[in-house]
N, C-alpha and C positions, 0 to 999 in steps of 0.2 A: 411614158405616160403622156396622154394627149391632153391638150387643153380642156376638153370637156372631162376628162378624168379627174384632172386637177381641181378644176370647178366643184365637181361632185365631192371630192375629197375635202374641200373647204366646207361644203354644206353639211357633210356628215360628221366632221371632227372638230370644227373651230370651237364649238359650244364646250365640248369635254376638255379640250386642251386649256381652254381658258379656264373652266372651273377648277382643274387640277393646280394650273399655276397661281391662281387667285387664293386657293386655299393654303398654298404654301407661303406666298409672301404677303398676302392681305393688302395689296394696293392696286386698286384697279387700273389705274394708268400705267404702272409698270407692267402689270399682267397684259394689258393690251398691246404694249410695246413688245413685249417677249413673245405673244403669240404672232404677232405681224411678223418679227423677225424670223420665228420659225417657219412661217408659210412662205417667205421669201425664200430661206435656205431650201425648201421644198421645191419652190420654184427653179432655183438655179439647178437643183439636181435632178429636175423632172424626167430627164432621158434616161436616167441610171435606176431611179426609184419604180418600182413595179406597183400598180395600183393595190394588190394585194398586201404589201409590205408598207404602205404608205401610214397607216395607223401607229404601228411600231415606231417607223421613222419618226413621226410627228412627235411622239411623246418622248422620245429619246431626244431628239433635237431641242425639244422645249425644256427639258430637264437640264440639259447641260448649258442652254442659253441663260436659264434662270439662276444656275449656279454661277455663271460668269457674271450675272447682273448684280447677284448678292456679294459676291467678292469685290466687284468693282464700287459698290456702295459702302462697304466696310471701309475701303481705303479713304473715301471721299468725304466721310463725317468726320466734323472735329469733335476731338475728346470732350469738350466742355458742354456740349449739347446734351441734354437728358430728356428722354421720353417720359414725362410725369405718369401718362396714362399705363404705360406698361409697367412702371416700379410702383405704383400704387394699387391699394386693394380697398374696394368698397364691399360691404356686405349685403348690398341689394341684390336681391335674387330675380335673374330676369328670364330664366329658363333654362332647361337643359341644354338646349343647343348653345347655349352661351358658355356653359360649363365645359361642354365638349371643346368649343373653341379655345377655351384658356388652357385645357389640358393638352391640346395639340400644340400650342404656341409654346409650351414649356418644353416640347421635345426637340433634341438636336435635328438640323434640317434633314439629314439622311434618313433618320428614324421616321419623321413625319412624311417624307416623300414616299418611302416604301409602303408604310402603312395606308396612306391615301391611294397610292396605286393598286394595293391588295383589296381593302374594304371598301373604298369609295369608287374605284374604277374597275374593279373586277379582274384585274390581271393574275396571271399564273405567276408562282414563284420564278419560274424560267423567264417569262417575259419581262418581269421586273429586272431579273439579273441582266437581261440584254439592254433595257433602257438604261439602268444604272451602272451598268459595267461592272457588276458585282457577282461573284459566284452564288449559286442558289442556295447554298449554306448559309451565306453571309446575309442573304435575304431574310431567310427564316430567322436568323439570330436577331438582326435588327427590327423585325416585325414583333418577334417575343418581347424584346425588351421595351419596345414602344408600348405594346399592351400592358406590360407590367407598370410601366410609369405611369399610364393613363389610369390603371386602376388604383395605383397608390394615390395619385393626385384626387381622384373622384371618391374615392373611398367607397363606403357601401351605398348603394342606390337609395335605402331607406333614410340614411342621414342626409342625403341631398334634398329628396323630396319632403 
């Protein structure tokens, strides 16, 4: 991959990678750091990654970098620290998008990731399997379970509206 192709890759894919990571971790600063680390990894491997495979490489590298960051954060947080916003409930309705975000936040990270890759980014089951290093059948199972959990959380649309 040449420098021009790398720059074009940054222009073409940086927003999508950022959105994917931000949807998963909901922290803009960490998401920017992960995206920057991901593009650094691409730069280091630029000679071995073809421009046609750059998108898949970026999402795969971003996913694994995100998982590493999540694991690192879990180890570094003190146990007595409580996130009151996460553990409290208000009955104020702010919109369907907020309800969907709440439903997504309740999902385990692997289910949330595969669901976002499939429904938000439009990847095929096979591509998601390559990104997450899961088999295609595992991807389908995780997506099915994630959709069931979201349906259970949201209930019927008439009850929400």
